[in-house]
ZAZA-771863 format. One line per 8 residues: number of its first residue (from 1); their letters; for each residue x, y, z of N, C-alpha, C. Coordinates in Angstrom, 3 decimals. Example, Ala and Ser with C-alpha at 12.3 -4.5 7.8 and 13.67 -1.06 7.14 Angstrom:
2
1 = as = 13.190:-5.690:7.800:12.300:-4.500:7.800:13.200:-3.300:7.800 ~ 12.850:-2.250:7.080:13.670:-1.060:7.140:12.900:0.030:7.870
//
This chain:
118
1 = mprmqils = -42.121:18.547:-11.850:-42.127:18.432:-13.293:-40.840:17.731:-13.727 ~ -40.914:16.702:-14.571:-39.720:15.965:-14.988:-38.817:16.833:-15.872 ~ -37.516:16.531:-15.793:-36.545:17.252:-16.612:-36.629:16.792:-18.057 ~ -36.505:17.735:-18.953:-36.510:17.411:-20.369:-35.155:16.785:-20.733 ~ -35.195:15.694:-21.453:-33.963:15.046:-21.873:-33.644:15.501:-23.301 ~ -32.656:16.372:-23.411:-32.283:16.912:-24.715:-31.288:16.004:-25.412 ~ -30.332:15.481:-24.647:-29.316:14.599:-25.207:-29.549:13.173:-24.740 ~ -29.225:12.233:-25.584:-29.268:10.827:-25.167:-28.107:10.600:-24.203
9 = paeqrafd = -28.102:9.506:-23.455:-26.977:9.243:-22.548:-25.627:9.212:-23.268 ~ -25.584:8.643:-24.457:-24.325:8.601:-25.215:-23.896:10.007:-25.637 ~ -24.850:10.815:-26.050:-24.541:12.191:-26.433:-24.084:13.006:-25.221 ~ -24.685:12.759:-24.062:-24.281:13.452:-22.834:-22.858:13.074:-22.452 ~ -22.510:11.772:-22.545:-21.137:11.342:-22.248:-20.151:12.004:-23.204 ~ -20.503:12.059:-24.485:-19.621:12.692:-25.466:-19.445:14.177:-25.145 ~ -20.514:14.843:-24.740:-20.458:16.255:-24.384:-19.572:16.483:-23.159 ~ -19.640:15.568:-22.195:-18.888:15.705:-20.949:-17.436:15.246:-21.054
17 = tlprmnaa = -17.068:14.636:-22.167:-15.723:14.092:-22.332:-14.785:15.146:-22.904 ~ -13.653:15.255:-22.275:-12.615:16.184:-22.708:-12.108:15.777:-24.095 ~ -11.944:16.716:-25.009:-11.492:16.362:-26.350:-10.037:15.896:-26.357 ~ -9.743:14.927:-27.199:-8.354:14.512:-27.451:-7.871:15.328:-28.633 ~ -6.699:15.918:-28.492:-6.180:16.786:-29.550:-4.876:16.237:-30.098 ~ -4.674:16.427:-31.400:-3.376:16.120:-31.978:-2.468:17.324:-31.748 ~ -1.229:17.245:-32.198:-0.256:18.308:-31.929:-0.690:19.655:-32.506 ~ -1.230:19.661:-33.703:-1.651:20.922:-34.325:-2.832:21.538:-33.572
25 = qrkaafdl = -3.789:20.707:-33.183:-4.940:21.205:-32.421:-4.503:21.722:-31.055 ~ -3.553:20.997:-30.428:-3.056:21.412:-29.109:-2.376:22.772:-29.223 ~ -1.561:22.946:-30.239:-0.884:24.232:-30.442:-1.899:25.347:-30.663 ~ -2.897:25.092:-31.488:-3.921:26.110:-31.763:-4.729:26.447:-30.511 ~ -5.026:25.454:-29.691:-5.851:25.676:-28.504:-5.079:26.359:-27.380 ~ -3.839:25.946:-27.154:-3.116:26.393:-25.973:-2.102:27.508:-26.220 ~ -1.880:27.908:-27.455:-1.055:29.085:-27.716:-1.976:30.291:-27.594 ~ -2.118:30.754:-26.383:-3.118:31.759:-26.038:-2.651:33.174:-26.373
33 = plgfqkea = -3.609:34.071:-26.581:-3.262:35.475:-26.826:-2.470:36.066:-25.664 ~ -1.743:37.110:-25.941:-0.877:37.752:-24.962:-1.631:38.157:-23.691 ~ -2.853:38.635:-23.826:-3.641:39.024:-22.657:-3.867:37.871:-21.694 ~ -4.147:36.690:-22.224:-4.335:35.512:-21.373:-3.021:35.127:-20.709 ~ -1.925:35.197:-21.477:-0.623:34.848:-20.923:-0.256:35.782:-19.768 ~ -0.544:37.058:-19.929:-0.244:38.019:-18.856:-1.099:37.747:-17.613 ~ -2.363:37.393:-17.831:-3.220:37.053:-16.689:-2.690:35.817:-15.967 ~ -2.249:34.821:-16.726:-1.705:33.601:-16.111:-0.455:33.920:-15.300
41 = eqlrnpih = 0.378:34.803:-15.816:1.607:35.173:-15.104:1.311:35.884:-13.784 ~ 0.154:36.516:-13.679:-0.221:37.208:-12.444:-0.560:36.225:-11.322 ~ -0.890:34.994:-11.681:-1.194:33.975:-10.683:0.117:33.497:-10.063 ~ 0.198:33.489:-8.756:1.455:33.155:-8.083:1.754:31.661:-8.092 ~ 0.741:30.846:-8.070:0.906:29.403:-7.932:0.986:28.753:-9.314 ~ 2.057:28.028:-9.624:2.172:27.388:-10.942:1.014:26.456:-11.290 ~ 0.460:25.777:-10.295:-0.655:24.885:-10.600:-1.865:25.688:-11.080 ~ -2.046:26.888:-10.537:-3.145:27.749:-10.974:-2.860:28.339:-12.345
49 = qigfclna = -1.615:28.680:-12.612:-1.241:29.177:-13.935:-1.547:28.133:-15.009 ~ -1.133:26.917:-14.736:-1.330:25.836:-15.701:-2.816:25.523:-15.856 ~ -3.545:25.448:-14.754:-4.980:25.179:-14.818:-5.742:26.260:-15.573 ~ -5.379:27.515:-15.339:-6.009:28.636:-16.042:-5.804:28.505:-17.547 ~ -4.560:28.254:-17.956:-4.263:28.138:-19.389:-4.914:26.906:-20.008 ~ -4.960:25.816:-19.258:-5.615:24.608:-19.779:-7.097:24.857:-20.027 ~ -7.785:25.427:-19.045:-9.216:25.649:-19.234:-9.478:26.691:-20.315 ~ -8.627:27.698:-20.422:-8.782:28.677:-21.507:-8.617:27.995:-22.858
57 = gyfrhgrr = -7.641:27.115:-22.960:-7.421:26.387:-24.211:-8.538:25.412:-24.535 ~ -9.014:24.690:-23.523:-10.132:23.769:-23.754:-11.385:24.536:-24.169 ~ -11.599:25.690:-23.550:-12.749:26.499:-23.934:-12.593:26.996:-25.368 ~ -11.400:27.392:-25.691:-11.117:27.861:-27.053:-11.382:26.758:-28.081 ~ -11.022:25.533:-27.732:-11.170:24.394:-28.646:-12.596:23.843:-28.669 ~ -13.202:23.692:-27.482:-14.486:23.011:-27.411:-15.633:23.825:-26.862 ~ -15.393:25.097:-26.570:-16.427:26.013:-26.069:-17.034:25.592:-24.746 ~ -16.216:24.963:-23.907:-16.652:24.678:-22.542:-15.453:24.411:-21.665
65 = cfapetfh = -15.648:24.530:-20.357:-14.595:24.289:-19.376:-14.760:22.890:-18.787 ~ -13.674:22.372:-18.252:-13.681:21.026:-17.684:-13.022:21.047:-16.311 ~ -13.320:20.045:-15.509:-12.724:19.908:-14.185:-11.259:19.486:-14.323 ~ -10.384:19.991:-13.454:-8.961:19.661:-13.558:-8.654:18.171:-13.553 ~ -9.440:17.382:-12.839:-9.145:15.943:-12.793:-9.376:15.251:-14.131 ~ -9.976:15.936:-15.088:-10.183:15.339:-16.414:-9.108:15.755:-17.415 ~ -8.204:16.677:-17.041:-7.182:17.152:-17.974:-6.286:16.003:-18.416 ~ -5.921:16.001:-19.689:-5.012:14.988:-20.235:-3.575:15.360:-19.884
73 = sndiayva = -2.791:14.358:-19.504:-1.418:14.629:-19.066:-0.561:15.230:-20.173 ~ -0.802:14.852:-21.437:0.002:15.449:-22.510:-0.348:16.923:-22.705 ~ -1.590:17.306:-22.422:-1.968:18.722:-22.483:-1.324:19.482:-21.321 ~ -1.291:18.864:-20.142:-0.644:19.480:-18.983:0.840:19.703:-19.282 ~ 1.485:18.696:-19.857:2.912:18.814:-20.182:3.152:19.931:-21.186 ~ 2.298:20.037:-22.190:2.456:21.070:-23.202:2.333:22.459:-22.579 ~ 1.294:22.674:-21.788:1.062:23.984:-21.184:2.157:24.302:-20.162 ~ 2.546:23.319:-19.358:3.618:23.553:-18.377:4.892:23.978:-19.094
81 = grlghdaa = 5.218:23.326:-20.192:6.396:23.700:-20.969:6.281:25.097:-21.554 ~ 5.101:25.442:-22.063:4.893:26.784:-22.633:5.061:27.867:-21.573 ~ 4.708:27.538:-20.326:4.832:28.510:-19.240:6.223:28.506:-18.609 ~ 7.086:27.612:-19.074:8.452:27.564:-18.560:8.631:26.729:-17.311 ~ 7.659:25.885:-16.991:7.785:24.995:-15.842:8.400:23.687:-16.307 ~ 9.271:23.122:-15.497:9.991:21.923:-15.914:9.162:20.647:-15.750 ~ 9.759:19.536:-16.141:9.060:18.244:-16.132:8.649:17.814:-14.722 ~ 9.389:18.217:-13.713:9.020:17.849:-12.339:7.661:18.437:-11.975
89 = whcqivff = 7.401:19.666:-12.396:6.086:20.266:-12.148:5.003:19.470:-12.841 ~ 5.258:19.082:-14.083:4.253:18.318:-14.828:3.901:17.045:-14.084 ~ 4.896:16.324:-13.641:4.653:15.061:-12.935:3.868:15.297:-11.654 ~ 4.246:16.311:-10.900:3.544:16.594:-9.648:2.109:17.024:-9.897 ~ 1.895:17.827:-10.921:0.556:18.311:-11.217:-0.345:17.180:-11.687 ~ 0.178:16.309:-12.549:-0.623:15.177:-13.026:-1.124:14.367:-11.844 ~ -0.253:14.035:-10.918:-0.669:13.190:-9.809:-1.409:13.958:-8.731 ~ -1.255:15.273:-8.688:-2.050:16.073:-7.752:-3.494:16.145:-8.232
97 = wlpnsneg = -3.679:16.343:-9.538:-5.026:16.496:-10.090:-5.715:15.176:-10.386 ~ -4.956:14.111:-10.613:-5.541:12.871:-11.104:-5.358:11.720:-10.120 ~ -5.836:11.849:-8.892:-5.588:10.798:-7.916:-6.277:9.473:-8.223 ~ -7.366:9.477:-8.956:-8.096:8.240:-9.228:-8.063:7.863:-10.696 ~ -7.136:8.412:-11.447:-7.069:8.143:-12.876:-6.304:6.864:-13.137 ~ -6.193:6.519:-14.396:-5.407:5.358:-14.793:-3.918:5.605:-14.585 ~ -3.532:6.849:-14.395:-2.127:7.189:-14.245:-1.643:6.973:-12.817 ~ -2.516:6.722:-11.894:-2.102:6.484:-10.518:-3.310:6.309:-9.632
105 = seflfppe = -3.293:5.284:-8.804:-4.460:5.039:-7.970:-4.383:5.800:-6.655 ~ -3.232:6.364:-6.353:-3.120:7.198:-5.167:-2.135:8.307:-5.485 ~ -2.073:9.298:-4.603:-1.186:10.420:-4.857:0.264:9.944:-4.887 ~ 0.977:10.273:-5.953:2.406:10.023:-5.987:3.100:11.039:-5.079 ~ 2.630:12.267:-5.140:3.140:13.341:-4.299:1.969:13.838:-3.464 ~ 1.873:13.453:-2.197:0.766:13.960:-1.385:0.766:15.485:-1.406 ~ -0.407:16.109:-1.424:-0.479:17.565:-1.521:0.377:18.299:-0.491 ~ 0.519:17.751:0.703:1.293:18.456:1.713:2.796:18.452:1.401
113 = rlpfss = 3.247:17.598:0.473:4.662:17.545:0.104:4.968:18.318:-1.173 ~ 3.972:18.872:-1.830:4.216:19.608:-3.051:4.848:20.955:-2.734 ~ 5.703:21.458:-3.638:6.427:22.693:-3.336:5.530:23.929:-3.247 ~ 4.305:23.858:-3.752:3.424:25.020:-3.723:2.383:24.919:-2.628 ~ 2.517:23.928:-1.744:1.561:23.778:-0.648:1.739:24.906:0.357 ~ 0.640:25.287:0.967:0.709:26.338:1.999:0.963:25.734:3.351
//
C-alpha cells in the first residue's frame, strides 16, 4: 500500500529544517528550567551536556528534536557558554558534530584527539 503524502516536498524540507533563532528566541529556548540544568550536569561528558541542552531547547522552541549534525554553531556557542564551557569546547564540538557542513569539509579535531575521547 503506498504511503500517504501529507506534506509537500517543500513543506517536508521546512519541517526537517532546524529553526534559526534571534537572540531573544535563543535565550527563551535555551534558558532551561532548573530540573533540566541539573540533569545536564549529571552527564559527565561536556559534549553530551551541550547536546542534551540543545535538543531540549530546540524541542521547547519547535516541538521536535534534531540530529546533532544539524545544530547551528551560534546555538552551540550559546549553550556551551551557559554551561560554563569555554570557546575551545565550542570550536571542538562544532567540528566534531559538523564534519560535512559548510563550516569544515573534514574534522578540524579528529575525534581521537578530543579531550573527551575514551
